[in-house]
C-alpha positions in Angstrom: 0.0 0.0 0.0 1.5 3.3 -1.1 -0.7 5.5 1.2 -1.7 7.6 -1.7 -5.4 8.6 -1.8 -7.6 9.6 -4.6 -9.8 12.7 -4.8 -8.7 14.3 -1.5 -11.5 16.7 -0.5 -9.5 18.9 1.9 -6.2 20.7 1.9 -2.9 20.4 3.7 -2.4 22.7 6.6 -1.5 25.8 4.6 -5.0 25.7 3.2 -5.9 27.6 6.4 -4.8 30.8 4.6 -8.5 30.9 3.7 -9.3 31.3 7.4 -7.3 34.6 7.1 -8.8 35.6 3.8 -12.3 35.3 5.5 -11.4 38.0 8.1 -12.3 41.4 6.6 -9.2 43.3 5.4 -6.8 40.6 6.7 -3.9 39.5 4.5 -2.2 36.1 4.5 1.5 36.3 4.0 2.9 33.0 2.8 6.5 32.1 3.7 6.5 29.1 1.2 7.3 28.0 -2.2 5.3 29.7 -5.1 3.2 26.6 -5.7 1.5 26.6 -2.3 -0.7 29.6 -2.8 -1.5 28.5 -6.3 -2.5 25.1 -5.1 -4.8 26.6 -2.4 -6.3 29.1 -4.9 -7.0 26.3 -7.4 -8.8 24.2 -4.8 -10.9 27.0 -3.2 -12.3 28.6 -6.4 -13.6 32.1 -6.3 -12.0 32.7 -2.9 -9.8 35.7 -3.2 -11.2 37.9 -0.4 -9.3 41.1 0.3 -5.9 39.6 -0.8 -6.0 35.9 -1.1 -5.9 33.3 -3.8 -3.2 34.1 -6.4 -2.9 37.6 -5.1 -1.6 36.6 -1.6 1.9 37.9 -0.9 4.5 35.1 -0.9 8.2 34.9 -0.4 8.4 32.3 -3.3 11.1 30.3 -1.4 13.7 28.9 -3.8 17.0 27.0 -3.6 18.7 30.1 -2.4 16.5 30.4 0.7 16.8 26.7 1.4 20.6 27.1 1.6 20.9 30.6 3.2 17.6 31.0 4.9 14.6 33.2 4.0 14.2 35.4 7.0 15.5 38.5 5.2 13.3 37.9 2.2 10.3 37.5 4.6 11.1 40.8 6.3 11.2 42.6 3.0 8.0 41.1 1.9 6.1 42.2 5.0 7.4 45.7 4.7 6.4 45.9 1.1 3.0 44.4 1.8 2.3 47.2 4.3 3.3 49.8 1.6 1.0 48.3 -1.0 -2.0 47.1 0.9 -4.0 49.0 3.6 -4.6 45.9 5.7 -6.0 45.7 9.3 -4.2 42.4 10.0 -1.4 40.4 8.5 -0.9 36.7 9.3 2.3 35.0 8.3 1.9 31.3 7.4 4.7 28.9 6.9 5.0 26.3 4.2 6.8 23.0 4.3 10.1 24.3 3.0 10.5 27.2 5.5 9.5 24.9 8.3 12.1 22.2 7.3 14.8 24.8 6.9 14.1 26.2 10.3 13.6 29.9 9.6 12.8 31.8 12.8 9.6 33.2 11.5 8.2 33.8 14.9 11.0 36.3 15.7 10.3 38.2 12.5 6.6 38.4 13.4 7.5 39.5 16.9 9.6 42.4 15.6 6.8 43.8 13.5 4.3 43.3 16.3 6.5 45.1 18.8 6.7 48.0 16.3 3.0 48.4 16.5 2.1 46.4 13.4 -0.9 44.1 13.7 0.9 41.0 12.6 0.4 37.4 13.6 2.4 34.2 13.0 1.1 30.6 12.6 2.9 27.4 11.7 1.0 25.8 8.8 3.5 23.5 7.2 1.6 21.1 5.1 2.9 18.0 6.9 1.4 19.2 10.2 -2.1 18.1 9.3 -5.1 19.2 7.2 -6.7 22.6 6.9 -9.5 21.4 9.2 -6.9 21.2 11.9 -4.8 24.2 11.0 -8.0 26.4 11.0 -7.9 26.1 14.8 -4.1 26.8 14.8 -4.6 30.1 12.9 -7.6 31.2 14.9 -5.8 30.6 18.2 -2.8 32.5 16.9 -5.0 35.5 16.1 -6.5 35.3 19.5 -3.2 35.0 21.4 -1.1 37.4 19.3 -3.7 40.0 18.3 -7.1 39.9 20.1 -5.5 39.4 23.5 -3.0 42.3 22.9 -5.5 44.8 21.6 -8.6 43.9 23.7 -10.0 46.6 26.1 -8.9 45.2 29.4 -11.2 47.6 31.3 -14.3 46.3 29.5 -16.4 44.0 31.6 -17.6 40.5 30.5 -20.8 40.8 28.5 -23.2 38.1 29.6 -25.1 38.1 26.3 -22.1 38.2 23.9 -21.0 34.8 22.4 -18.1 33.9 20.1 -19.4 31.7 17.2 -17.3 29.0 15.6 -19.0 27.0 12.9 -18.4 26.5 9.2 -14.7 26.6 8.1 -14.5 29.5 5.7 -14.3 28.4 2.0 -13.9 24.7 2.9 -17.6 24.9 3.5 -19.1 26.3 0.3 -22.1 27.7 2.3 -20.0 29.3 5.1 -21.2 32.9 4.4 -24.9 32.0 4.3 -24.6 29.7 7.3 -22.9 32.3 9.5 -25.5 34.9 8.5 -28.3 32.4 9.4 -26.6 31.4 12.7 -26.3 35.1 13.6 -29.9 35.8 12.8 -31.1 32.9 14.8 -28.9 33.4 17.9 -29.8 37.1 18.0 -33.4 36.1 17.7 -33.3 34.4 21.1 -31.7 37.4 22.7 -28.0 37.0 22.4 -25.3 39.0 20.6 -22.7 37.3 18.4 -19.1 37.7 17.4 -19.2 36.1 13.9 -15.5 36.9 13.2 -15.5 35.9 9.6 -17.2 37.1 6.4 -19.5 40.0 5.5 -21.5 39.7 8.7 -18.3 40.5 10.8 -17.0 43.9 11.6 -13.5 42.7 11.1 -10.7 43.2 13.6 -12.9 45.3 15.9 -15.0 42.2 16.5 -11.9 40.1 17.2 -10.9 42.6 19.9 -14.1 41.8 21.8 -13.5 38.0 21.9 -12.2 38.1 25.5 -15.4 39.9 26.6 -17.8 37.2 25.5 -19.6 35.2 28.2 -19.1 31.9 26.3 -18.4 30.3 22.9 -20.8 28.5 20.6 -19.3 25.7 18.6 -21.3 24.0 15.8 -19.1 21.1 14.8 -18.5 17.4 15.4 -14.7 18.0 15.9 -13.1 20.8 13.9 -12.8 24.0 15.9 -12.8 22.2 19.2 -9.2 23.3 20.1 -10.4 26.9 19.7 -13.2 26.8 22.3 -11.0 24.7 24.6 -8.3 27.3 24.3 -10.7 30.1 25.1 -12.0 28.2 28.1 -8.4 27.8 29.4 -7.3 31.3 28.5 -10.3 33.4 29.6 -12.5 31.0 31.5 -15.1 31.0 28.8 -17.2 27.8 28.7 -18.6 26.6 25.5 -21.9 25.3 24.1 -21.4 22.6 21.5 -23.9 21.4 18.9 -22.1 18.5 17.1 -23.5 18.8 13.6 -25.0 21.3 11.2 -28.6 22.0 12.3 -30.8 21.9 9.2 -34.5 22.4 9.0 -37.2 22.6 11.7 -36.4 19.8 14.1 -32.7 20.4 14.6 -32.7 24.2 14.3 -35.3 24.4 17.1 -33.4 21.9 19.2 -30.2 24.0 18.7 -31.9 27.2 19.7 -33.8 25.9 22.7 -30.7 24.1 24.1 -28.6 27.2 23.5 -31.2 29.5 25.3 -31.2 27.2 28.4 -27.4 27.1 28.4 -27.1 30.9 28.1 -29.5 31.3 31.0 -27.5 28.9 33.2 -24.3 30.9 32.4 -25.4 34.4 33.4 -27.3 35.7 30.4 -30.6 37.3 31.2 -32.5 35.4 28.6 -36.3 35.6 28.4 -37.1 31.9 27.7 -40.7 32.7 26.8 -39.6 35.3 24.3 -37.0 32.9 22.9 -39.5 30.1 22.6 -41.9 32.5 20.8 -39.2 33.3 18.3 -38.5 29.6 17.7 -42.3 29.0 17.3 -42.5 31.7 14.6 -39.6 30.3 12.7 -41.0 26.8 13.0 -44.4 27.9 11.7 -42.9 29.6 8.7 -40.8 26.6 8.0 -43.6 24.0 8.3 -46.0 26.1 6.2 -43.6 25.6 3.3 -43.2 21.9 4.2 -47.0 21.6 4.0 -46.9 23.2 0.5 -44.1 20.7 -0.4 -46.4 17.8 0.7 -49.0 18.8 -1.8 -46.3 18.8 -4.5 -45.0 15.4 -3.5 -48.5 13.9 -3.4 -49.4 15.2 -6.9 -46.1 14.6 -8.6 -46.6 11.6 -10.9 -42.9 10.8 -11.6 -40.2 9.2 -9.5 -38.4 11.3 -6.8 -35.3 10.4 -4.8 -36.1 7.7 -2.3 -32.6 7.3 -0.7 -29.4 9.3 -0.5 -25.6 8.8 -0.3 -23.7 11.7 1.2 -20.0 12.4 0.7 -19.1 15.3 2.9 -17.5 16.3 6.2 -18.9 14.8 9.4 -21.0 17.9 10.3 -22.9 17.8 7.1 -23.2 14.0 6.9 -24.9 13.9 10.2 -26.9 17.1 9.7 -28.2 16.3 6.2 -29.0 12.7 7.1 -31.1 13.7 10.0 -32.9 16.4 8.0 -33.7 14.3 4.9 -34.9 11.3 6.9 -37.1 13.1 9.3 -38.4 16.0 7.2 -38.5 14.8 3.6 -38.6 11.0 3.9 -35.4 10.4 1.9 -33.7 7.5 3.5 -29.9 7.7 4.2 -28.0 4.7 2.9 -24.2 4.4 3.0 -22.7 7.7 4.1 -19.1 8.7 3.7 -17.2 11.2 6.0 -14.4 12.6 3.9 -12.7 15.1 6.2 -10.1 12.7 7.7 -11.6 12.8 11.2 -8.9 12.1 13.8 -9.5 8.8 15.5 -10.3 10.2 18.9 -13.5 11.9 17.6 -14.8 9.0 15.5 -16.6 7.1 18.3 -18.7 10.2 19.2 -19.7 10.7 15.5 -20.7 7.1 15.2 -22.8 7.4 18.3 -24.7 10.3 16.9 -25.1 8.5 13.6 -26.6 5.5 15.5 -29.4 7.7 16.7 -30.4 9.1 13.3 -33.1 6.4 12.9 -34.7 4.2 15.5 -35.8 1.7 12.8 -32.8 1.2 10.6 -29.0 1.5 10.7 -27.4 4.4 8.8 -24.0 3.1 7.8 -21.3 5.8 8.2 -17.8 5.3 7.0 -14.7 7.5 7.6 -13.3 7.6 4.1 -11.0 10.4 3.1 -10.3 8.6 -0.1 -13.0 9.8 -2.5 -12.2 7.1 -5.0 -12.8 4.3 -2.5 -16.1 6.0 -1.4 -17.2 6.1 -5.0 -16.3 2.5 -5.6 -18.4 1.5 -2.6 -21.5 3.4 -3.9 -20.9 2.0 -7.4 -21.1 -1.5 -6.1 -24.1 -0.9 -3.7 -27.4 -2.2 -4.8 -30.5 -0.4 -3.7 -34.0 -0.3 -5.2 -35.6 3.0 -6.2 -34.4 6.3 -7.4 -31.2 7.5 -5.7 -29.5 10.8 -4.9 -25.9 11.6 -4.4 -24.9 14.7 -2.4 -21.2 15.3 -2.8 -18.6 17.3 -4.7 -18.1 17.9 -8.4 -16.1 14.7 -8.7 -19.2 12.7 -7.9 -21.3 13.9 -10.9 -20.0 11.2 -13.2 -20.7 8.5 -10.5 -24.4 9.7 -10.3 -24.6 9.5 -14.1 -23.3 5.9 -14.1 -25.9 4.9 -11.4 -28.7 7.0 -13.0 -29.0 8.9 -9.7 -29.9 12.5 -9.1 -26.9 14.6 -8.1 -26.4 17.7 -5.9 -23.0 19.4 -5.6 -22.7 20.6 -2.0 -19.0 20.1 -1.2 -15.6 21.1 -2.5 -14.3 21.0 -5.2 -17.5 22.2 -6.9 -16.8 23.3 -10.5 -20.5 22.8 -11.5 -22.1 25.2 -9.0 -21.7 28.8 -8.0 -22.4 29.4 -4.3 -22.4 33.0 -3.0 -24.4 33.6 0.2 -26.7 30.5 0.1 -27.1 28.8 3.5 -27.8 25.2 4.2 -28.0 25.7 8.0 -31.0 26.7 10.0 -34.6 26.9 8.9 -33.9 28.9 5.7 -31.0 26.5 4.9 -33.3 23.5 5.2 -35.8 25.1 2.7 -33.0 25.9 0.3 -31.6 22.3 0.5 -35.1 21.0 -0.3 -35.4 23.3 -3.3 -32.0 22.3 -4.6 -32.7 18.5 -4.3 -36.1 18.6 -6.0 -35.0 21.1 -8.6 -32.3 18.7 -9.6 -34.9 15.9 -9.8 -37.3 18.1 -11.9 -34.6 19.1 -14.2 -34.3 15.6 -15.5 -37.7 15.8 -17.1 -38.0 17.5 -20.5 
């Protein structure tokens, strides 16, 4: 066995440059070879931000820097970047070459930070893990080296302010829409939210208030957990964790009601009756559309998807499976978790998966090799019309199986996603639209 996998649906650690790109007016500075930024830009299409993708500053480490070191070149690049770009924050990220050579990048970053420049350093050499893991490394670096330094020490803890950590920017195609929906819902029950990433964030001003939050909210089965654990240790901020993407009426309501109770127990003056009334209004609006959908399903005379295979990260596999089974009747068959979940988190994910249905087993496989996942689906035999929810690479598999196909993961060359959510009540409705629009499009 060579250890080589096919159709990897995540990046190496330096892919966390997209975490930086997602912070308004933040600039990733790559101390790496020229191919690293190009590779990341190619995988995360349409993801430039303020200065990311192919426009990200890079030292373009060559043989010369391997022999003599690249510290001086990095210092020059940082100075020139400040001259060219009016950035609010720079984050220096290391590639494999600079990490192997042993350049003292931390000392370079420290010099600029001590001179009053908002600059942060993070070790993101590709061999250190995946971008799911290095996302936490970068966020914790910004917290320790920037937010902690520039926070208002005299400001009291705000009992209604929470730090939100959920979709990984750009790795989740729906991250902008999801964060907007989470913010809307969390504020709807009476809290305030530090979103930190994307157009709903106020940028570095929001990061400076991270220490003032009463607690953190983590929506994830495992990625991002080191962030909230670090905040708990550093500032004594506890965290509320919802272990998968809440989609549709059932899970969105559960998420909000559990969060409201948690906030009340941790000092927030939450009006539980008002919070419950907000949830009820959202539920009513959601289920009114589901009632309309029921009419369509009863009257539609052609075949619609009866079962689904999902190839996605653990948060979406669990969230979409629960939603489709309980709110549309589409039965989850073999599901494939593609985000290379560390072994210590796998048992918890399987435990959640075992509770998706009380009547049937939902098989969940941890399979970062997209080729092997496709082979398993190709050889599976199920009666009825099927649906595959995956990335662009799975489109041909759906054609071979005569299944419907929905592109919902990276890489996604067949779909443009801007601010579409799949989380929450609105995300559930959008997911239903997308699934049945794909089915209807097959009829001419």
